[in-house]
C-alpha positions as CSV (number, residue, x, y, z in Angstrom):
1,M,-0.2,-0.4,0.1
2,S,1.3,3.4,-0.8
3,D,1.9,5.9,2.1
4,I,-0.9,8.0,3.2
5,R,-0.7,11.6,1.5
6,V,-1.8,14.5,4.1
7,A,-1.6,18.0,3.8
8,L,-1.2,20.5,6.5
9,V,-3.7,23.4,7.0
10,G,-1.8,26.0,8.7
11,A,2.1,27.2,9.3
12,G,1.9,28.0,12.7
13,R,3.8,26.8,16.0
14,I,1.8,23.5,16.2
15,A,1.7,23.1,12.7
16,R,5.1,22.7,12.9
17,V,5.3,20.4,15.8
18,H,3.1,18.2,13.8
19,A,5.2,18.6,10.7
20,E,8.3,17.5,13.1
21,A,6.1,14.2,14.2
22,Y,5.5,12.7,10.8
23,R,8.8,12.8,10.1
24,H,8.6,9.4,12.5
25,V,5.4,8.4,11.2
26,S,5.0,5.3,8.9
27,R,2.6,4.5,6.1
28,G,1.9,8.4,5.9
29,R,3.4,11.4,4.9
30,L,3.2,15.4,5.1
31,V,2.8,16.7,1.1
32,A,1.5,19.7,1.4
33,C,0.5,23.0,3.1
34,T,-1.1,26.3,3.2
35,D,-1.6,29.2,5.2
36,P,-3.3,32.9,4.5
37,V,0.4,34.1,5.4
38,D,2.6,33.1,2.4
39,Q,5.7,33.3,3.8
40,A,5.0,31.4,7.1
41,A,3.4,28.5,4.5
42,R,6.6,28.7,2.2
43,A,9.3,28.6,5.1
44,L,7.4,25.5,6.4
45,A,7.3,24.6,2.8
46,H,10.9,25.0,2.6
47,D,11.7,23.4,6.2
48,Y,9.7,20.2,5.6
49,D,9.8,19.4,1.3
50,L,6.2,20.4,0.8
51,A,4.2,21.7,-2.3
52,V,2.1,25.1,-1.5
53,A,-1.0,25.4,-2.4
54,P,-2.9,28.9,-2.2
55,D,-5.6,28.3,0.0
56,L,-7.9,25.4,1.4
57,D,-9.7,24.7,-1.9
58,A,-6.9,23.7,-3.9
59,L,-5.8,21.2,-1.0
60,L,-9.5,19.8,-1.1
61,K,-9.7,19.6,-5.0
62,D,-6.3,17.7,-5.0
63,P,-7.5,14.0,-5.8
64,E,-3.8,12.9,-4.8
65,I,-3.7,14.1,-1.0
66,D,-6.1,11.7,1.4
67,G,-6.5,13.5,4.5
68,V,-6.3,17.0,5.8
69,L,-4.4,18.0,9.2
70,I,-6.0,21.0,10.3
71,A,-3.4,23.2,12.4
72,S,-5.1,26.7,12.3
73,P,-6.8,29.0,14.9
74,N,-9.1,27.7,16.9
75,A,-12.6,29.4,15.0
76,L,-12.0,28.1,12.1
77,H,-11.5,24.3,12.6
78,P,-15.6,23.7,12.2
79,E,-15.9,25.1,8.8
80,Q,-12.5,23.6,7.5
81,A,-13.4,20.4,9.1
82,I,-16.9,20.0,7.4
83,A,-15.5,21.1,4.2
84,A,-12.7,18.9,4.2
85,L,-15.4,16.0,4.8
86,A,-17.6,17.3,2.3
87,A,-14.9,16.9,0.0
88,G,-14.1,13.4,0.5
89,K,-11.2,13.9,2.8
90,H,-10.1,12.1,5.8
91,V,-9.9,15.1,8.7
92,F,-7.7,15.3,11.4
93,C,-8.4,18.0,13.6
94,Q,-6.4,20.3,16.0
95,K,-8.8,20.8,19.0
96,P,-11.3,22.4,20.3
97,I,-13.3,21.1,18.0
98,A,-15.3,24.7,17.8
99,L,-16.2,27.4,19.9
100,T,-19.2,26.8,20.8
101,L,-21.5,23.4,21.4
102,A,-24.1,24.4,18.0
103,D,-20.9,25.0,15.7
104,A,-19.6,21.4,17.3
105,D,-22.9,19.8,16.9
106,R,-22.2,20.2,13.0
107,V,-19.2,19.0,12.7
108,V,-20.3,15.8,14.6
109,A,-23.2,15.9,12.1
110,A,-20.9,15.9,9.3
111,G,-18.7,13.3,10.5
112,E,-21.6,11.1,11.1
113,A,-22.4,11.6,7.3
114,A,-19.4,10.2,6.4
115,P,-19.1,7.2,8.0
116,G,-16.6,6.1,5.3
117,Q,-13.9,8.7,6.6
118,V,-11.3,9.0,9.3
119,L,-12.8,12.4,11.7
120,Q,-10.3,12.6,14.6
121,H,-9.6,15.3,17.1
122,G,-6.1,16.0,18.1
123,F,-6.2,14.9,22.0
124,M,-2.7,13.8,22.4
125,L,-2.9,13.2,26.0
126,R,-4.8,9.6,24.8
127,F,-1.2,8.6,22.9
128,T,1.3,10.3,25.6
129,P,2.9,7.7,28.1
130,P,2.0,7.0,30.8
131,L,-1.6,8.2,30.4
132,P,-2.9,5.2,28.5
133,G,-1.7,2.9,31.3
134,L,-3.0,5.1,33.9
135,R,-6.3,4.6,32.0
136,D,-5.9,1.2,32.0
137,R,-5.2,0.9,35.8
138,V,-8.5,3.3,36.7
139,A,-10.6,1.3,34.0
140,G,-9.6,-1.7,35.7
141,G,-9.7,-1.4,39.7
142,E,-6.4,-1.5,40.3
143,L,-6.8,1.8,42.3
144,G,-10.0,0.9,43.9
145,T,-12.9,3.4,43.6
146,P,-11.4,6.8,42.1
147,I,-12.3,9.7,44.8
148,A,-10.2,12.4,43.4
149,A,-7.5,13.9,40.7
150,R,-5.1,16.7,40.9
151,A,-4.0,18.5,37.9
152,A,-1.9,21.7,37.2
153,V,-1.5,22.4,33.3
154,F,1.3,24.4,32.6
155,G,0.8,26.0,29.2
156,W,3.2,27.8,26.5
157,E,2.6,31.7,26.8
158,P,0.7,32.5,23.5
159,T,2.2,33.9,19.9
160,N,-0.6,35.5,18.5
161,D,-3.5,37.9,19.6
162,W,-6.3,35.2,18.4
163,F,-5.4,33.2,21.4
164,Y,-6.7,35.5,24.0
165,D,-10.2,36.3,21.8
166,P,-12.9,34.8,23.5
167,A,-14.3,34.3,19.8
168,Q,-10.9,33.3,18.1
169,G,-9.1,31.4,20.5
170,G,-11.3,32.0,23.7
171,G,-8.4,32.5,26.5
172,V,-6.2,29.6,28.8
173,I,-9.6,27.8,29.5
174,L,-10.9,26.7,26.2
175,D,-7.6,26.6,24.1
176,T,-5.3,24.9,26.9
177,L,-7.1,23.3,29.2
178,V,-9.1,21.2,26.7
179,H,-6.5,18.2,26.4
180,F,-6.9,18.1,30.3
181,A,-11.0,18.4,29.6
182,D,-11.1,15.5,27.7
183,L,-8.2,13.7,29.9
184,I,-10.5,13.4,32.7
185,L,-13.8,12.7,30.8
186,W,-12.3,9.5,29.4
187,L,-10.4,9.0,32.7
188,F,-13.8,9.4,34.9
189,G,-16.6,10.1,32.9
190,P,-18.9,12.6,32.2
191,A,-18.7,16.1,34.5
192,E,-21.9,17.0,36.5
193,T,-21.0,20.5,37.7
194,V,-18.0,22.6,37.2
195,Y,-16.7,25.7,39.3
196,T,-14.0,27.9,38.3
197,E,-12.3,31.0,40.0
198,G,-9.7,32.8,38.0
199,G,-8.7,35.9,35.6
200,A,-6.4,38.0,33.7
201,Y,-3.5,38.2,36.3
202,V,-0.3,38.8,34.0
203,L,-0.8,38.8,30.4
204,D,-1.6,42.1,28.5
205,G,-3.6,40.4,25.7
206,A,-5.8,38.1,28.6
207,K,-6.0,41.6,30.3
208,R,-7.3,43.2,27.3
209,H,-9.5,41.0,26.2
210,H,-11.3,40.0,29.6
211,S,-10.1,36.2,29.3
212,P,-8.5,34.4,31.6
213,D,-4.4,33.6,31.9
214,N,-4.8,31.3,34.9
215,A,-7.7,29.2,36.3
216,T,-8.7,26.9,38.7
217,V,-11.5,24.3,37.7
218,T,-13.6,22.6,39.9
219,V,-15.3,19.2,38.3
220,R,-17.6,16.9,40.3
221,H,-18.2,14.0,37.9
222,A,-21.4,11.9,37.6
223,S,-19.1,8.9,39.2
224,G,-18.8,10.9,42.4
225,V,-14.8,11.6,41.7
226,V,-13.9,15.4,42.2
227,T,-11.2,16.9,39.8
228,S,-9.5,20.5,40.7
229,M,-7.0,21.7,37.6
230,Y,-5.0,24.5,37.9
231,V,-4.4,25.7,33.9
232,T,-1.7,28.4,33.4
233,W,0.0,30.4,30.5
234,T,2.3,32.4,33.4
235,A,3.4,30.1,36.1
236,G,5.5,27.3,34.4
237,H,7.5,26.0,31.3
238,G,4.8,23.8,29.5
239,N,3.6,19.7,30.3
240,F,1.9,19.4,33.5
241,T,1.3,17.1,36.9
242,L,-1.6,14.5,37.3
243,E,-2.6,12.7,40.7
244,T,-5.0,10.3,40.8
245,Y,-6.5,9.2,44.5
246,G,-8.5,6.1,44.9
247,S,-10.1,3.9,47.5
248,G,-6.8,1.2,47.1
249,G,-4.4,3.4,45.8
250,S,-3.3,6.3,44.0
251,A,-1.2,7.1,40.6
252,E,0.9,10.2,40.0
253,V,2.1,11.8,36.3
254,D,4.8,14.7,36.6
255,L,6.2,15.3,33.2
256,V,7.5,18.8,34.7
257,R,9.8,17.1,37.2
258,A,10.2,13.3,35.8
259,Q,11.8,13.5,32.3
260,A,13.5,11.0,30.8
261,M,16.8,12.9,31.0
262,R,17.8,16.1,32.3
263,T,20.5,18.3,31.2
264,F,22.4,21.4,33.0
265,A,23.9,24.1,31.3
266,K,25.2,27.3,32.5
267,P,24.0,30.0,32.2
268,S,20.8,28.8,31.1
269,G,19.7,26.1,34.1
270,W,17.9,22.7,33.9
271,S,16.6,21.7,30.7
272,Y,13.8,18.7,30.4
273,P,13.1,17.3,26.9
274,D,9.1,18.1,26.5
275,L,7.8,14.1,26.3
276,V,4.3,15.5,25.5
277,W,5.4,16.4,22.0
278,D,7.6,13.9,21.1
279,Y,5.6,11.1,22.1
280,G,2.2,12.3,22.0
281,Y,2.0,14.1,18.7
282,Q,3.7,11.7,16.6
283,G,1.3,8.8,18.1
284,E,-1.8,10.8,17.5
285,Q,-0.9,11.2,14.0
286,Q,0.4,7.6,13.5
287,Y,-2.9,6.8,14.6
288,F,-4.9,8.5,12.6
289,V,-2.7,7.3,9.7
290,D,-3.2,3.8,10.6
291,R,-7.0,4.3,11.1
292,I,-6.9,5.3,7.3
293,A,-5.0,2.3,6.1
294,G,-7.1,0.4,7.9
295,V,-4.3,-1.1,10.7
296,V,-6.4,-0.2,14.0
297,D,-9.9,0.7,15.2
298,G,-10.1,4.1,16.1
299,S,-11.3,3.3,19.7
300,Q,-8.2,5.1,21.3
301,A,-8.9,8.5,19.6
302,A,-11.5,11.4,20.5
303,T,-14.6,10.8,18.8
304,A,-16.0,14.5,17.4
305,A,-18.6,13.5,20.1
306,E,-16.1,13.3,22.6
307,A,-14.4,16.3,21.3
308,R,-17.8,17.5,21.8
309,D,-18.1,17.1,25.2
310,A,-14.8,18.5,26.1
311,L,-15.7,21.5,24.5
312,A,-18.7,21.6,26.6
313,L,-16.8,21.0,29.7
314,V,-14.5,24.1,29.3
315,L,-17.1,26.4,28.2
316,A,-18.8,25.5,31.2
317,A,-15.6,25.9,33.2
318,Q,-15.4,30.0,31.3
319,Q,-19.2,30.4,32.1
320,S,-18.5,29.9,35.9
321,L,-15.3,32.0,36.2
322,D,-18.0,34.9,33.9
323,E,-20.8,34.3,36.2
324,R,-18.9,33.1,39.4
325,R,-21.4,30.6,40.1
326,V,-21.7,26.4,39.7
327,V,-22.7,25.4,36.2
328,T,-24.2,22.2,34.9
329,P,-22.2,21.2,31.6
């Protein structure tokens, strides 16, 4: 079987992360890219030996392209995913699925109307060791009955103003915490209530757009588990910690402290590799290609409906912050 040919939509920071991941993906390869900023598209194409398309429509009309990888600003995700499905392409879309539940529902419907096409959403934590193993332990009862979980999520400071804009990126809760929203729903089941405290403490963009750069979100799951998540764009270098407690034991994941390697160099100090980026993004792209090739069943990936559930949770968290009350997703 020939390689699955994938086109990249977007040429920003996250697009480059995915492009780098494809250096290590078997049975699939990136062949083209497009971005409204021509200079960015051409720079990406030069670095990864890609063709440059003038726009998304040109990619969708190309019969040689099997799938598209959508790595554009958040607000563009639903329309681009729907257009790609309508064109008969397989779709991998970065999180979030959309910025509103109405748009998310449209994507879910488009995916259901195209059952022969893969529609996968970008929640790479499902593919980042040791989190799949943690889920197996929780589901298998090794920790007893789950009781509580605590997380700290350190996102990278935004590189573009749209990240802060509620109509384009949504702030730290919608843009960054959505990863952990999917993760805790995957681990502990549906959310029953959400309560959030936080605000724009540091970053000028967050203050200007009245969106948070730090927040603490408490979720009570229908299963009875209570999850507390602190998310920040300013208090860490990247990656996360997660502690899970049950009636029969506990488990801790710390990708800030416990890395496979650490180095110290003067004058910069300690340095840690980014396992989330090295393994998670590569893992989810390999899984996407393997689904198209029929090698895996797709059960590990986030469905469009699950991506919608993660969006519903972070929207409820943002609503709780805005209205200073407990919200039911």
